[in-house]
PyMOL commands that place a pseudoatom at each C-alpha (Angstrom):
pseudoatom trace, name=CA, resn=MET, resi=1, chain=A, elem=C, hetatm=0, pos=[98.806, 132.561, 97.935]
pseudoatom trace, name=CA, resn=GLY, resi=2, chain=A, elem=C, hetatm=0, pos=[101.663, 132.278, 100.363]
pseudoatom trace, name=CA, resn=GLU, resi=3, chain=A, elem=C, hetatm=0, pos=[102.272, 129.858, 103.182]
pseudoatom trace, name=CA, resn=ASN, resi=4, chain=A, elem=C, hetatm=0, pos=[99.221, 128.739, 105.113]
pseudoatom trace, name=CA, resn=ARG, resi=5, chain=A, elem=C, hetatm=0, pos=[98.949, 128.737, 108.871]
pseudoatom trace, name=CA, resn=PRO, resi=6, chain=A, elem=C, hetatm=0, pos=[97.732, 125.523, 110.532]
pseudoatom trace, name=CA, resn=LEU, resi=7, chain=A, elem=C, hetatm=0, pos=[94.005, 124.853, 110.351]
pseudoatom trace, name=CA, resn=THR, resi=8, chain=A, elem=C, hetatm=0, pos=[91.827, 126.065, 113.212]
pseudoatom trace, name=CA, resn=ALA, resi=9, chain=A, elem=C, hetatm=0, pos=[89.520, 123.687, 115.066]
pseudoatom trace, name=CA, resn=LEU, resi=10, chain=A, elem=C, hetatm=0, pos=[86.511, 125.235, 113.311]
pseudoatom trace, name=CA, resn=GLU, resi=11, chain=A, elem=C, hetatm=0, pos=[88.105, 124.828, 109.879]
pseudoatom trace, name=CA, resn=ILE, resi=12, chain=A, elem=C, hetatm=0, pos=[88.972, 121.211, 110.672]
pseudoatom trace, name=CA, resn=SER, resi=13, chain=A, elem=C, hetatm=0, pos=[85.432, 120.559, 111.831]
pseudoatom trace, name=CA, resn=ASN, resi=14, chain=A, elem=C, hetatm=0, pos=[83.955, 122.036, 108.660]
pseudoatom trace, name=CA, resn=LEU, resi=15, chain=A, elem=C, hetatm=0, pos=[86.345, 120.156, 106.361]
pseudoatom trace, name=CA, resn=TYR, resi=16, chain=A, elem=C, hetatm=0, pos=[85.612, 116.873, 108.102]
pseudoatom trace, name=CA, resn=ALA, resi=17, chain=A, elem=C, hetatm=0, pos=[81.837, 117.405, 108.223]
pseudoatom trace, name=CA, resn=ASN, resi=18, chain=A, elem=C, hetatm=0, pos=[81.681, 118.436, 104.553]
pseudoatom trace, name=CA, resn=SER, resi=19, chain=A, elem=C, hetatm=0, pos=[83.735, 115.385, 103.657]
pseudoatom trace, name=CA, resn=GLN, resi=20, chain=A, elem=C, hetatm=0, pos=[81.364, 113.131, 105.615]
pseudoatom trace, name=CA, resn=ARG, resi=21, chain=A, elem=C, hetatm=0, pos=[78.301, 114.706, 103.981]
pseudoatom trace, name=CA, resn=ASN, resi=22, chain=A, elem=C, hetatm=0, pos=[79.799, 114.164, 100.527]
pseudoatom trace, name=CA, resn=LEU, resi=23, chain=A, elem=C, hetatm=0, pos=[80.609, 110.544, 101.351]
pseudoatom trace, name=CA, resn=LEU, resi=24, chain=A, elem=C, hetatm=0, pos=[77.003, 110.004, 102.382]
pseudoatom trace, name=CA, resn=GLY, resi=25, chain=A, elem=C, hetatm=0, pos=[75.819, 111.783, 99.214]
pseudoatom trace, name=CA, resn=LYS, resi=26, chain=A, elem=C, hetatm=0, pos=[78.134, 109.660, 97.095]
pseudoatom trace, name=CA, resn=SER, resi=27, chain=A, elem=C, hetatm=0, pos=[76.718, 106.450, 98.554]
pseudoatom trace, name=CA, resn=LEU, resi=28, chain=A, elem=C, hetatm=0, pos=[73.171, 107.687, 98.036]
pseudoatom trace, name=CA, resn=LEU, resi=29, chain=A, elem=C, hetatm=0, pos=[73.875, 108.672, 94.429]
pseudoatom trace, name=CA, resn=ILE, resi=30, chain=A, elem=C, hetatm=0, pos=[75.465, 105.294, 93.708]
pseudoatom trace, name=CA, resn=GLY, resi=31, chain=A, elem=C, hetatm=0, pos=[72.302, 103.617, 94.971]
pseudoatom trace, name=CA, resn=PHE, resi=32, chain=A, elem=C, hetatm=0, pos=[70.056, 105.995, 93.033]
pseudoatom trace, name=CA, resn=SER, resi=33, chain=A, elem=C, hetatm=0, pos=[72.068, 105.436, 89.842]
pseudoatom trace, name=CA, resn=GLN, resi=34, chain=A, elem=C, hetatm=0, pos=[71.538, 101.678, 90.148]
pseudoatom trace, name=CA, resn=VAL, resi=35, chain=A, elem=C, hetatm=0, pos=[67.768, 101.919, 90.434]
pseudoatom trace, name=CA, resn=ALA, resi=36, chain=A, elem=C, hetatm=0, pos=[66.847, 104.926, 88.267]
pseudoatom trace, name=CA, resn=ASN, resi=37, chain=A, elem=C, hetatm=0, pos=[64.596, 104.027, 85.331]
pseudoatom trace, name=CA, resn=ASN, resi=38, chain=A, elem=C, hetatm=0, pos=[65.186, 107.171, 83.271]
pseudoatom trace, name=CA, resn=PRO, resi=39, chain=A, elem=C, hetatm=0, pos=[68.572, 107.086, 81.467]
pseudoatom trace, name=CA, resn=GLY, resi=40, chain=A, elem=C, hetatm=0, pos=[68.980, 110.843, 81.988]
pseudoatom trace, name=CA, resn=VAL, resi=41, chain=A, elem=C, hetatm=0, pos=[68.400, 110.492, 85.721]
pseudoatom trace, name=CA, resn=ARG, resi=42, chain=A, elem=C, hetatm=0, pos=[70.833, 107.580, 85.871]
pseudoatom trace, name=CA, resn=LYS, resi=43, chain=A, elem=C, hetatm=0, pos=[73.493, 109.620, 84.078]
pseudoatom trace, name=CA, resn=TYR, resi=44, chain=A, elem=C, hetatm=0, pos=[72.842, 112.591, 86.379]
pseudoatom trace, name=CA, resn=MET, resi=45, chain=A, elem=C, hetatm=0, pos=[73.291, 110.433, 89.487]
pseudoatom trace, name=CA, resn=VAL, resi=46, chain=A, elem=C, hetatm=0, pos=[76.574, 108.993, 88.175]
pseudoatom trace, name=CA, resn=LYS, resi=47, chain=A, elem=C, hetatm=0, pos=[77.849, 112.509, 87.512]
pseudoatom trace, name=CA, resn=GLY, resi=48, chain=A, elem=C, hetatm=0, pos=[76.837, 113.514, 91.048]
pseudoatom trace, name=CA, resn=LYS, resi=49, chain=A, elem=C, hetatm=0, pos=[78.791, 110.584, 92.472]
pseudoatom trace, name=CA, resn=GLU, resi=50, chain=A, elem=C, hetatm=0, pos=[81.861, 111.820, 90.586]
pseudoatom trace, name=CA, resn=VAL, resi=51, chain=A, elem=C, hetatm=0, pos=[81.359, 115.373, 91.867]
pseudoatom trace, name=CA, resn=ALA, resi=52, chain=A, elem=C, hetatm=0, pos=[81.028, 114.092, 95.442]
pseudoatom trace, name=CA, resn=GLU, resi=53, chain=A, elem=C, hetatm=0, pos=[84.221, 112.023, 95.087]
pseudoatom trace, name=CA, resn=LYS, resi=54, chain=A, elem=C, hetatm=0, pos=[86.086, 115.105, 93.889]
pseudoatom trace, name=CA, resn=HIS, resi=55, chain=A, elem=C, hetatm=0, pos=[84.814, 117.182, 96.818]
pseudoatom trace, name=CA, resn=VAL, resi=56, chain=A, elem=C, hetatm=0, pos=[85.792, 114.468, 99.326]
pseudoatom trace, name=CA, resn=GLU, resi=57, chain=A, elem=C, hetatm=0, pos=[89.280, 114.419, 97.823]
pseudoatom trace, name=CA, resn=THR, resi=58, chain=A, elem=C, hetatm=0, pos=[89.547, 118.221, 98.084]
pseudoatom trace, name=CA, resn=PHE, resi=59, chain=A, elem=C, hetatm=0, pos=[88.514, 118.266, 101.746]
pseudoatom trace, name=CA, resn=SER, resi=60, chain=A, elem=C, hetatm=0, pos=[90.600, 115.209, 102.649]
pseudoatom trace, name=CA, resn=SER, resi=61, chain=A, elem=C, hetatm=0, pos=[93.722, 116.645, 101.035]
pseudoatom trace, name=CA, resn=LYS, resi=62, chain=A, elem=C, hetatm=0, pos=[93.458, 119.790, 103.174]
pseudoatom trace, name=CA, resn=LEU, resi=63, chain=A, elem=C, hetatm=0, pos=[93.175, 117.677, 106.313]
pseudoatom trace, name=CA, resn=ASN, resi=64, chain=A, elem=C, hetatm=0, pos=[96.051, 115.441, 105.233]
pseudoatom trace, name=CA, resn=GLN, resi=65, chain=A, elem=C, hetatm=0, pos=[98.288, 118.469, 104.603]
pseudoatom trace, name=CA, resn=ASP, resi=66, chain=A, elem=C, hetatm=0, pos=[98.082, 119.211, 108.337]
pseudoatom trace, name=CA, resn=ASP, resi=67, chain=A, elem=C, hetatm=0, pos=[98.620, 115.521, 109.201]
pseudoatom trace, name=CA, resn=LEU, resi=68, chain=A, elem=C, hetatm=0, pos=[95.010, 115.096, 110.250]
pseudoatom trace, name=CA, resn=PRO, resi=69, chain=A, elem=C, hetatm=0, pos=[92.907, 112.024, 109.517]
pseudoatom trace, name=CA, resn=ALA, resi=70, chain=A, elem=C, hetatm=0, pos=[90.445, 112.303, 106.685]
pseudoatom trace, name=CA, resn=SER, resi=71, chain=A, elem=C, hetatm=0, pos=[87.134, 110.540, 106.306]
pseudoatom trace, name=CA, resn=ALA, resi=72, chain=A, elem=C, hetatm=0, pos=[87.280, 106.837, 105.636]
pseudoatom trace, name=CA, resn=THR, resi=73, chain=A, elem=C, hetatm=0, pos=[85.287, 105.838, 102.600]
pseudoatom trace, name=CA, resn=SER, resi=74, chain=A, elem=C, hetatm=0, pos=[82.946, 102.899, 102.651]
pseudoatom trace, name=CA, resn=ASP, resi=75, chain=A, elem=C, hetatm=0, pos=[80.394, 101.938, 100.086]
pseudoatom trace, name=CA, resn=ALA, resi=76, chain=A, elem=C, hetatm=0, pos=[79.877, 98.560, 101.755]
pseudoatom trace, name=CA, resn=GLY, resi=77, chain=A, elem=C, hetatm=0, pos=[76.298, 99.395, 102.742]
pseudoatom trace, name=CA, resn=ILE, resi=78, chain=A, elem=C, hetatm=0, pos=[75.149, 99.811, 99.157]
pseudoatom trace, name=CA, resn=THR, resi=79, chain=A, elem=C, hetatm=0, pos=[73.298, 96.760, 97.907]
pseudoatom trace, name=CA, resn=ASP, resi=80, chain=A, elem=C, hetatm=0, pos=[73.368, 95.441, 94.360]
pseudoatom trace, name=CA, resn=SER, resi=81, chain=A, elem=C, hetatm=0, pos=[69.642, 96.016, 93.937]
pseudoatom trace, name=CA, resn=THR, resi=82, chain=A, elem=C, hetatm=0, pos=[68.372, 97.455, 90.665]
pseudoatom trace, name=CA, resn=VAL, resi=83, chain=A, elem=C, hetatm=0, pos=[64.735, 97.617, 91.799]
pseudoatom trace, name=CA, resn=SER, resi=84, chain=A, elem=C, hetatm=0, pos=[63.769, 101.136, 92.736]
pseudoatom trace, name=CA, resn=PRO, resi=85, chain=A, elem=C, hetatm=0, pos=[61.858, 101.748, 95.966]
pseudoatom trace, name=CA, resn=PHE, resi=86, chain=A, elem=C, hetatm=0, pos=[61.349, 105.364, 94.817]
pseudoatom trace, name=CA, resn=SER, resi=87, chain=A, elem=C, hetatm=0, pos=[60.256, 107.156, 91.674]
pseudoatom trace, name=CA, resn=ASP, resi=88, chain=A, elem=C, hetatm=0, pos=[62.847, 108.953, 89.578]
pseudoatom trace, name=CA, resn=LYS, resi=89, chain=A, elem=C, hetatm=0, pos=[60.981, 112.171, 90.359]
pseudoatom trace, name=CA, resn=LEU, resi=90, chain=A, elem=C, hetatm=0, pos=[61.363, 111.654, 94.120]
pseudoatom trace, name=CA, resn=MET, resi=91, chain=A, elem=C, hetatm=0, pos=[65.054, 110.781, 93.778]
pseudoatom trace, name=CA, resn=MET, resi=92, chain=A, elem=C, hetatm=0, pos=[65.643, 113.953, 91.748]
pseudoatom trace, name=CA, resn=PHE, resi=93, chain=A, elem=C, hetatm=0, pos=[63.838, 116.136, 94.290]
pseudoatom trace, name=CA, resn=PHE, resi=94, chain=A, elem=C, hetatm=0, pos=[65.753, 114.558, 97.155]
pseudoatom trace, name=CA, resn=THR, resi=95, chain=A, elem=C, hetatm=0, pos=[69.048, 115.065, 95.312]
pseudoatom trace, name=CA, resn=SER, resi=96, chain=A, elem=C, hetatm=0, pos=[68.093, 118.670, 94.611]
pseudoatom trace, name=CA, resn=SER, resi=97, chain=A, elem=C, hetatm=0, pos=[67.400, 119.226, 98.309]
pseudoatom trace, name=CA, resn=LEU, resi=98, chain=A, elem=C, hetatm=0, pos=[70.776, 117.776, 99.267]
pseudoatom trace, name=CA, resn=ILE, resi=99, chain=A, elem=C, hetatm=0, pos=[72.504, 120.057, 96.769]
pseudoatom trace, name=CA, resn=SER, resi=100, chain=A, elem=C, hetatm=0, pos=[70.759, 123.077, 98.292]
pseudoatom trace, name=CA, resn=ALA, resi=101, chain=A, elem=C, hetatm=0, pos=[71.891, 122.016, 101.757]
pseudoatom trace, name=CA, resn=SER, resi=102, chain=A, elem=C, hetatm=0, pos=[75.460, 121.557, 100.488]
pseudoatom trace, name=CA, resn=ILE, resi=103, chain=A, elem=C, hetatm=0, pos=[75.525, 125.072, 99.101]
pseudoatom trace, name=CA, resn=GLY, resi=104, chain=A, elem=C, hetatm=0, pos=[74.436, 126.351, 102.504]
pseudoatom trace, name=CA, resn=TYR, resi=105, chain=A, elem=C, hetatm=0, pos=[77.050, 124.289, 104.342]
pseudoatom trace, name=CA, resn=TYR, resi=106, chain=A, elem=C, hetatm=0, pos=[79.798, 125.481, 102.002]
pseudoatom trace, name=CA, resn=GLY, resi=107, chain=A, elem=C, hetatm=0, pos=[78.743, 129.089, 102.484]
pseudoatom trace, name=CA, resn=SER, resi=108, chain=A, elem=C, hetatm=0, pos=[78.727, 128.661, 106.233]
pseudoatom trace, name=CA, resn=SER, resi=109, chain=A, elem=C, hetatm=0, pos=[82.137, 126.975, 106.143]
pseudoatom trace, name=CA, resn=MET, resi=110, chain=A, elem=C, hetatm=0, pos=[83.504, 129.765, 103.987]
pseudoatom trace, name=CA, resn=SER, resi=111, chain=A, elem=C, hetatm=0, pos=[82.303, 132.395, 106.450]
pseudoatom trace, name=CA, resn=MET, resi=112, chain=A, elem=C, hetatm=0, pos=[83.940, 130.637, 109.408]
pseudoatom trace, name=CA, resn=GLY, resi=113, chain=A, elem=C, hetatm=0, pos=[87.412, 130.336, 107.945]
pseudoatom trace, name=CA, resn=ALA, resi=114, chain=A, elem=C, hetatm=0, pos=[90.005, 132.915, 107.104]
pseudoatom trace, name=CA, resn=ARG, resi=115, chain=A, elem=C, hetatm=0, pos=[92.466, 130.907, 105.048]
pseudoatom trace, name=CA, resn=LYS, resi=116, chain=A, elem=C, hetatm=0, pos=[92.486, 132.045, 101.430]
pseudoatom trace, name=CA, resn=ASP, resi=117, chain=A, elem=C, hetatm=0, pos=[93.007, 128.525, 100.097]
pseudoatom trace, name=CA, resn=LEU, resi=118, chain=A, elem=C, hetatm=0, pos=[89.908, 127.256, 101.916]
pseudoatom trace, name=CA, resn=ILE, resi=119, chain=A, elem=C, hetatm=0, pos=[87.779, 130.173, 100.766]
pseudoatom trace, name=CA, resn=THR, resi=120, chain=A, elem=C, hetatm=0, pos=[88.982, 129.616, 97.196]
pseudoatom trace, name=CA, resn=ASN, resi=121, chain=A, elem=C, hetatm=0, pos=[88.148, 125.911, 97.381]
pseudoatom trace, name=CA, resn=TYR, resi=122, chain=A, elem=C, hetatm=0, pos=[84.706, 126.469, 98.866]
pseudoatom trace, name=CA, resn=SER, resi=123, chain=A, elem=C, hetatm=0, pos=[83.960, 129.118, 96.223]
pseudoatom trace, name=CA, resn=ARG, resi=124, chain=A, elem=C, hetatm=0, pos=[85.070, 126.847, 93.380]
pseudoatom trace, name=CA, resn=LEU, resi=125, chain=A, elem=C, hetatm=0, pos=[83.186, 123.830, 94.746]
pseudoatom trace, name=CA, resn=THR, resi=126, chain=A, elem=C, hetatm=0, pos=[80.039, 125.910, 95.269]
pseudoatom trace, name=CA, resn=VAL, resi=127, chain=A, elem=C, hetatm=0, pos=[80.098, 127.030, 91.638]
pseudoatom trace, name=CA, resn=GLU, resi=128, chain=A, elem=C, hetatm=0, pos=[80.561, 123.409, 90.567]
pseudoatom trace, name=CA, resn=ILE, resi=129, chain=A, elem=C, hetatm=0, pos=[77.565, 122.136, 92.522]
pseudoatom trace, name=CA, resn=MET, resi=130, chain=A, elem=C, hetatm=0, pos=[75.460, 125.087, 91.385]
pseudoatom trace, name=CA, resn=LYS, resi=131, chain=A, elem=C, hetatm=0, pos=[76.140, 124.068, 87.773]
pseudoatom trace, name=CA, resn=TYR, resi=132, chain=A, elem=C, hetatm=0, pos=[75.278, 120.471, 88.666]
pseudoatom trace, name=CA, resn=SER, resi=133, chain=A, elem=C, hetatm=0, pos=[72.081, 121.719, 90.320]
pseudoatom trace, name=CA, resn=ALA, resi=134, chain=A, elem=C, hetatm=0, pos=[71.114, 123.655, 87.184]
pseudoatom trace, name=CA, resn=GLU, resi=135, chain=A, elem=C, hetatm=0, pos=[71.526, 120.470, 85.130]
pseudoatom trace, name=CA, resn=GLY, resi=136, chain=A, elem=C, hetatm=0, pos=[69.202, 118.704, 87.551]
pseudoatom trace, name=CA, resn=ALA, resi=137, chain=A, elem=C, hetatm=0, pos=[66.618, 121.481, 87.343]
pseudoatom trace, name=CA, resn=LYS, resi=138, chain=A, elem=C, hetatm=0, pos=[66.676, 121.271, 83.541]
pseudoatom trace, name=CA, resn=LEU, resi=139, chain=A, elem=C, hetatm=0, pos=[66.250, 117.495, 83.718]
pseudoatom trace, name=CA, resn=MET, resi=140, chain=A, elem=C, hetatm=0, pos=[63.268, 117.880, 86.065]
pseudoatom trace, name=CA, resn=ILE, resi=141, chain=A, elem=C, hetatm=0, pos=[61.687, 120.539, 83.838]
pseudoatom trace, name=CA, resn=ASP, resi=142, chain=A, elem=C, hetatm=0, pos=[62.233, 118.404, 80.724]
pseudoatom trace, name=CA, resn=ASN, resi=143, chain=A, elem=C, hetatm=0, pos=[60.437, 115.512, 82.435]
pseudoatom trace, name=CA, resn=GLY, resi=144, chain=A, elem=C, hetatm=0, pos=[57.572, 117.697, 83.659]
pseudoatom trace, name=CA, resn=TRP, resi=145, chain=A, elem=C, hetatm=0, pos=[58.547, 117.236, 87.315]
pseudoatom trace, name=CA, resn=MET, resi=146, chain=A, elem=C, hetatm=0, pos=[59.155, 120.912, 87.997]
pseudoatom trace, name=CA, resn=GLU, resi=147, chain=A, elem=C, hetatm=0, pos=[57.636, 124.103, 86.722]
pseudoatom trace, name=CA, resn=GLU, resi=148, chain=A, elem=C, hetatm=0, pos=[59.008, 127.608, 86.683]
pseudoatom trace, name=CA, resn=PRO, resi=149, chain=A, elem=C, hetatm=0, pos=[58.534, 129.045, 90.180]
pseudoatom trace, name=CA, resn=PRO, resi=150, chain=A, elem=C, hetatm=0, pos=[56.355, 132.128, 90.681]
pseudoatom trace, name=CA, resn=GLN, resi=151, chain=A, elem=C, hetatm=0, pos=[58.257, 135.343, 90.067]
pseudoatom trace, name=CA, resn=ALA, resi=152, chain=A, elem=C, hetatm=0, pos=[57.832, 139.051, 90.658]
pseudoatom trace, name=CA, resn=LYS, resi=153, chain=A, elem=C, hetatm=0, pos=[56.248, 141.021, 87.846]
pseudoatom trace, name=CA, resn=ASN, resi=154, chain=A, elem=C, hetatm=0, pos=[58.658, 142.387, 85.256]
pseudoatom trace, name=CA, resn=ARG, resi=155, chain=A, elem=C, hetatm=0, pos=[57.544, 146.014, 85.440]
pseudoatom trace, name=CA, resn=ASP, resi=156, chain=A, elem=C, hetatm=0, pos=[59.793, 147.154, 82.574]
pseudoatom trace, name=CA, resn=LYS, resi=157, chain=A, elem=C, hetatm=0, pos=[58.349, 144.503, 80.263]
pseudoatom trace, name=CA, resn=LEU, resi=158, chain=A, elem=C, hetatm=0, pos=[54.805, 145.414, 81.295]
pseudoatom trace, name=CA, resn=ALA, resi=159, chain=A, elem=C, hetatm=0, pos=[55.492, 149.131, 80.715]
pseudoatom trace, name=CA, resn=LYS, resi=160, chain=A, elem=C, hetatm=0, pos=[56.778, 148.456, 77.191]
pseudoatom trace, name=CA, resn=LYS, resi=161, chain=A, elem=C, hetatm=0, pos=[53.831, 146.207, 76.434]
pseudoatom trace, name=CA, resn=GLY, resi=162, chain=A, elem=C, hetatm=0, pos=[51.396, 148.937, 77.531]
pseudoatom trace, name=CA, resn=ARG, resi=163, chain=A, elem=C, hetatm=0, pos=[52.850, 151.443, 75.050]
pseudoatom trace, name=CA, resn=GLY, resi=164, chain=A, elem=C, hetatm=0, pos=[51.554, 149.433, 72.098]
for i in range(1, 164): cmd.bond("trace and resi %d" % i, "trace and resi %d" % (i + 1))
show_as sticks, trace
zoom trace
């Protein structure tokens, strides 16, 4: 894509903040994976931790390329507890909410930067977390924790049905 100009202050801020948010999410998902009762939920949380690690690495590498400090990782605050203070359902809904917020942050970050490499990364990472989100929605539906949301009427389907 050609040579990149140095990062702007806004791009640096977004990269650092998104890295910090993913580090926090990673720690949370590690804790959730330790205490989840449902094997599917546990597996989902472990996968989320891996996704978060990958995103932190992507953001950190962009900062490091401009000789800027990246986020320091620390999972020291995570206990070794395996007793859940929350239900699997609540942990899944909380994780789903964080994913939604991440998609919004990535979109906002994408709109505030003009470097093609950053836009490409944010686009790719957004698609990745959207796929992860869809897996979570399926898991919640399979466990009866989420129903199909209300939708607009399918007028074409209704018109065909009325022609009986």
